[in-house]
C-alpha positions as CSV (number, residue, x, y, z in Angstrom):
1,M,97.9,96.0,116.8
2,K,100.9,97.3,118.8
3,F,101.4,100.2,116.5
4,E,99.4,102.9,114.7
5,T,100.1,103.6,111.0
6,L,98.4,107.0,111.2
7,R,97.3,109.1,114.2
8,W,95.5,112.4,114.1
9,D,95.8,115.1,116.7
10,Q,93.8,118.2,115.7
11,G,96.0,119.9,113.1
12,S,98.8,117.3,113.1
13,L,99.2,114.0,111.4
14,G,101.5,111.4,113.0
15,L,102.8,109.0,110.3
16,L,104.8,105.9,111.2
17,D,107.9,106.3,109.0
18,Q,107.9,103.0,107.1
19,R,111.3,103.8,105.5
20,L,112.9,103.1,108.9
21,L,111.2,99.8,109.7
22,P,112.0,97.3,111.1
23,K,115.1,98.8,112.7
24,R,113.4,101.9,114.1
25,V,109.9,102.9,115.0
26,E,109.6,106.7,114.5
27,Y,106.7,109.0,113.7
28,L,106.7,112.0,111.4
29,N,104.5,114.9,112.7
30,L,103.1,116.6,109.6
31,E,101.1,119.9,109.7
32,S,100.7,120.7,106.1
33,A,99.5,119.2,102.8
34,A,103.0,119.7,101.4
35,G,104.5,117.7,104.2
36,V,102.0,114.9,103.7
37,A,102.5,114.9,99.9
38,A,106.2,114.6,100.3
39,A,105.7,111.7,102.8
40,I,103.5,109.9,100.3
41,R,105.9,110.5,97.4
42,E,108.9,109.4,99.3
43,M,107.1,106.3,100.7
44,A,107.2,107.1,104.3
45,V,103.6,106.0,104.0
46,R,102.5,103.5,101.3
47,G,99.7,101.1,100.5
48,A,96.6,102.4,98.7
49,P,94.2,102.7,101.6
50,A,96.8,104.3,103.9
51,I,97.7,106.8,101.2
52,G,94.0,107.7,100.9
53,C,93.7,108.2,104.6
54,A,97.0,110.2,104.7
55,A,95.8,112.5,101.9
56,A,92.5,113.2,103.7
57,F,94.4,114.1,106.9
58,G,96.8,116.2,104.8
59,I,93.8,118.3,103.6
60,A,92.5,118.6,107.1
61,A,96.0,119.6,108.4
62,E,96.3,122.3,105.7
63,A,92.8,123.7,106.5
64,Y,93.6,123.8,110.2
65,R,96.9,125.6,109.4
66,L,95.2,128.2,107.3
67,R,92.0,128.6,109.3
68,H,92.8,132.2,110.2
69,L,93.0,133.4,106.6
70,D,90.2,135.3,104.9
71,K,87.8,133.2,102.8
72,S,89.3,134.0,99.4
73,A,92.9,133.3,100.5
74,F,91.8,130.2,102.4
75,H,90.0,128.6,99.4
76,A,92.8,129.4,97.0
77,A,95.4,127.8,99.3
78,L,93.1,124.8,99.9
79,L,92.8,124.3,96.1
80,E,96.6,124.3,95.8
81,A,96.7,121.7,98.6
82,F,94.3,119.3,96.7
83,E,96.4,119.7,93.6
84,R,99.7,119.0,95.4
85,L,98.4,115.9,97.0
86,A,96.8,114.6,93.8
87,E,100.3,114.7,92.2
88,S,102.0,112.7,94.9
89,R,101.5,109.2,93.4
90,P,99.5,108.3,90.3
91,T,98.5,104.6,90.5
92,A,96.7,104.2,93.8
93,V,93.1,105.3,93.1
94,N,92.3,105.6,96.9
95,L,94.3,108.8,96.9
96,F,91.9,110.4,94.4
97,W,88.8,108.8,96.0
98,A,89.7,110.3,99.4
99,L,90.4,113.7,97.9
100,E,87.0,113.8,96.2
101,R,85.4,112.8,99.5
102,M,87.2,115.7,101.2
103,K,86.1,118.2,98.5
104,S,82.5,117.1,99.0
105,A,82.8,118.0,102.8
106,I,83.6,121.7,102.0
107,D,80.7,124.0,102.5
108,S,81.9,127.2,100.8
109,G,79.2,129.3,102.7
110,K,81.0,128.6,106.0
111,D,83.9,130.4,107.5
112,P,87.4,128.9,107.3
113,Q,87.4,127.8,111.0
114,S,84.2,125.9,110.5
115,I,85.4,124.3,107.3
116,A,88.6,123.2,109.0
117,L,86.5,121.4,111.7
118,D,84.3,119.8,109.0
119,L,87.4,118.6,107.1
120,S,88.9,117.1,110.3
121,Q,85.7,115.2,110.9
122,A,85.5,114.0,107.3
123,A,89.1,112.7,107.4
124,E,88.4,110.8,110.7
125,T,85.3,109.3,109.1
126,I,87.4,108.0,106.1
127,F,90.0,106.6,108.6
128,K,87.4,104.8,110.7
129,A,85.5,103.5,107.7
130,D,88.7,102.0,106.3
131,I,89.3,100.0,109.6
132,E,85.7,98.7,109.5
133,A,86.1,97.8,105.8
134,N,89.3,95.9,106.6
135,L,87.6,93.9,109.4
136,E,84.7,93.0,107.1
137,M,87.1,92.1,104.3
138,G,89.0,89.8,106.8
139,R,85.8,88.1,107.8
140,H,84.7,87.5,104.2
141,G,88.2,86.4,103.1
142,A,88.7,84.0,105.9
143,S,85.9,81.9,104.6
144,L,88.1,81.1,101.6
145,V,91.0,79.9,103.8
146,P,91.2,76.1,104.6
147,E,91.6,75.0,108.2
148,K,95.3,74.4,107.5
149,C,96.8,76.7,105.0
150,S,100.2,77.9,103.8
151,I,99.7,81.4,102.3
152,L,102.1,83.3,100.0
153,T,101.8,87.0,100.0
154,Y,103.6,89.7,98.1
155,C,104.6,93.3,99.1
156,N,102.7,94.6,102.2
157,A,99.0,94.7,102.4
158,G,98.7,94.7,106.2
159,A,97.9,97.3,108.9
160,L,100.9,99.3,107.7
161,A,99.2,99.7,104.3
162,T,95.8,100.7,105.7
163,A,94.2,102.5,108.6
164,G,94.4,99.2,110.5
165,H,94.0,95.3,110.3
166,G,94.9,95.2,106.6
167,T,93.5,93.8,103.4
168,A,95.5,90.7,102.4
169,L,97.0,90.4,105.9
170,G,93.6,91.2,107.3
171,I,92.4,87.9,105.9
172,V,95.4,86.2,107.4
173,R,94.7,87.8,110.8
174,S,91.0,87.0,110.7
175,A,91.6,83.3,109.7
176,Q,94.1,82.9,112.5
177,R,91.7,84.4,115.0
178,Q,89.1,81.8,113.9
179,G,91.6,79.1,115.0
180,K,92.9,78.1,111.6
181,A,96.4,76.8,111.3
182,I,98.0,79.6,109.2
183,S,101.5,80.0,108.0
184,V,102.8,82.7,105.6
185,H,105.6,82.9,103.1
186,A,106.4,86.6,102.6
187,C,108.2,87.5,99.4
188,E,110.9,90.1,100.0
189,T,109.5,92.4,97.3
190,R,112.3,94.2,95.4
191,P,113.4,96.9,95.1
192,L,112.2,98.4,98.4
193,L,111.8,95.2,100.3
194,Q,108.3,95.9,101.7
195,G,107.8,92.1,102.3
196,A,111.1,91.7,104.1
197,R,110.9,94.9,106.1
198,L,107.2,95.3,106.7
199,T,105.1,92.2,106.2
200,A,107.5,89.9,108.1
201,W,107.7,92.5,110.9
202,E,103.9,92.7,111.2
203,L,103.4,89.0,111.3
204,A,106.3,88.4,113.7
205,M,104.8,91.0,116.1
206,E,101.6,88.9,116.2
207,Q,103.4,85.6,116.3
208,I,101.9,84.4,113.1
209,P,104.4,81.9,111.6
210,V,106.2,83.6,108.7
211,T,109.0,82.5,106.4
212,L,110.8,85.2,104.3
213,I,111.8,84.2,100.8
214,C,113.4,85.9,97.8
215,D,110.9,86.8,95.1
216,N,112.4,84.3,92.7
217,M,111.9,81.4,95.1
218,A,108.1,81.5,94.8
219,G,107.8,79.3,91.8
220,Y,110.0,76.6,93.3
221,L,107.9,76.5,96.5
222,M,104.7,76.2,94.5
223,S,106.2,73.4,92.4
224,Q,107.0,71.6,95.7
225,G,103.5,71.8,97.0
226,E,104.5,74.2,99.8
227,I,102.0,76.9,98.9
228,D,98.2,76.5,99.2
229,M,97.0,80.0,98.4
230,V,98.3,83.4,97.2
231,I,96.7,86.5,98.8
232,V,97.7,90.0,97.7
233,G,96.4,93.6,98.0
234,A,95.7,96.0,95.2
235,D,96.3,99.7,94.3
236,R,93.6,99.9,91.7
237,V,91.1,97.5,90.2
238,A,89.7,98.3,86.8
239,A,86.0,97.9,85.9
240,N,86.7,94.5,84.2
241,G,88.6,93.1,87.2
242,D,92.2,93.7,86.0
243,T,94.3,94.5,89.1
244,A,97.3,96.8,89.6
245,N,99.6,96.0,92.5
246,K,103.2,96.1,93.3
247,I,105.6,95.1,90.5
248,G,106.0,91.4,90.5
249,T,102.4,90.5,91.5
250,Y,101.6,89.5,87.9
251,T,104.5,87.0,88.0
252,M,103.0,85.5,91.2
253,A,99.6,85.2,89.5
254,V,101.0,83.5,86.4
255,L,102.9,81.0,88.7
256,A,99.8,80.4,90.8
257,K,97.7,79.7,87.7
258,R,100.4,77.3,86.4
259,H,100.3,75.3,89.6
260,G,96.6,75.4,90.2
261,I,96.8,77.6,93.3
262,P,94.0,80.1,94.1
263,F,95.2,83.7,93.6
264,V,93.1,86.0,95.7
265,V,93.0,89.9,95.7
266,A,91.8,91.8,98.7
267,C,90.8,95.5,98.5
268,P,88.2,97.9,99.7
269,I,85.5,99.1,97.4
270,S,87.3,102.5,97.2
271,T,90.1,100.7,95.3
272,I,87.8,99.7,92.5
273,D,87.8,102.3,89.7
274,P,84.8,102.0,87.4
275,A,86.1,104.9,85.3
276,T,89.1,102.8,84.3
277,P,87.7,100.2,81.8
278,A,90.7,97.8,81.8
279,G,94.2,97.3,83.1
280,N,95.9,98.9,80.1
281,A,94.3,102.2,81.1
282,I,95.8,102.2,84.6
283,P,98.7,104.7,84.9
284,I,101.9,102.9,86.0
285,E,104.3,105.0,88.2
286,E,107.9,104.9,87.1
287,R,110.2,105.6,90.1
288,S,113.8,106.6,90.3
289,G,116.4,104.1,89.2
290,S,118.3,104.8,92.4
291,E,115.9,102.4,94.1
292,V,117.1,99.5,91.9
293,R,120.8,100.4,92.1
294,G,121.0,99.2,95.7
295,Y,119.4,99.7,99.1
296,G,120.3,102.1,101.9
297,E,124.0,102.7,101.8
298,A,124.7,99.8,99.5
299,D,125.2,100.4,95.8
300,W,125.8,97.3,93.8
301,A,125.1,98.3,90.2
302,A,127.6,99.1,87.5
303,E,128.0,102.8,86.7
304,G,126.4,104.2,83.6
305,I,123.9,101.5,83.0
306,R,120.2,102.1,82.1
307,I,117.8,101.2,84.9
308,R,114.0,100.7,84.7
309,N,111.8,100.9,87.8
310,P,108.1,100.6,87.1
311,A,106.5,100.4,90.6
312,F,103.4,98.4,89.6
313,D,102.2,95.8,87.1
314,V,98.7,94.6,86.1
315,T,97.3,91.2,86.7
316,P,94.5,90.3,84.2
317,A,91.2,89.4,85.8
318,E,91.3,85.9,84.2
319,L,94.1,85.0,86.7
320,V,92.2,86.2,89.8
321,A,90.3,83.4,91.5
322,A,88.5,85.8,93.9
323,L,88.2,89.4,94.7
324,V,87.5,90.1,98.4
325,T,85.9,93.4,99.4
326,E,84.0,94.6,102.5
327,K,80.8,93.9,100.6
328,G,81.7,90.2,100.0
329,V,83.6,87.9,97.7
330,I,83.5,87.9,93.9
331,E,84.8,84.6,92.4
332,A,86.3,84.9,88.9
333,P,85.7,88.7,88.8
334,D,84.5,90.3,85.6
335,E,82.9,93.6,84.5
336,A,79.3,92.4,85.1
337,K,80.0,91.0,88.6
338,I,82.0,94.1,89.7
339,S,79.2,96.4,88.4
340,A,76.6,94.5,90.4
341,L,78.8,94.7,93.5
342,L,79.2,98.4,93.2
343,A,75.5,98.8,92.7
344,S,74.6,96.7,95.7
């Protein structure tokens, strides 16, 4: 890729500020858990795997910042950092998975400076493992893609949403590198336009043919035979295969089912949450109505009206043709198949 979503320099996390794309490429340099939590909450970084990596580096940055404190004060402050980051966004399970991994890297018998070093190494391990998982996911998922294929994707599940390569877009990249004739229709993804601003930008940078469409055009294109496959990412997958992703994904799954088009979900194992039995138990983040009123400086809604802004919806497992992970592909995912995958 020609950009890095996250970059770590001992004690400082560089985050590509995705709120500014595609007009400006600028990095935030964050040196505390509070700064990283704010960046996650305000969507300077987004996408479940990228959020997990950012949270891990947020803990590492906080430990580095506090490494000169005595043991008692250091551990108290670090506990507060974990709590602050855990509160930043509720739906993406990778956030909590990464924080648990970071907690397990803490040896309370060591001094703060040694713990800070261990946490830095643990965060880098999480980061590198995500890239490897995405590459494996791309390889497995590309096997599902025909030699010539028009793919519809929703929101952004590319390198910007991960440590690199991407989940849904990782499959697209891998298929193209295998020589397959790939084209992509990117839904704009209201209200924050991740498809228009991020997905289309990523694909254009790599010269992968991409056509931007409004979200409400997808059904028409499917009815005209212009879409061969739908590939999306995920923020949490329940034990039974129900999948939470950006609001509007469920609509795409229903349309795909109606038109006999395979609906494929790509995510790392860390996105599967065996502690959540089904989709109705996944917490759905409700964001500020200001995101729906307009965009940027534009404000097009009438004053005084009520606004809803759920950030995610849940697609039932019965609508998912295949779940692609770094461990392989599960066709028609269900609880038994997912349990077997996690145990493998």
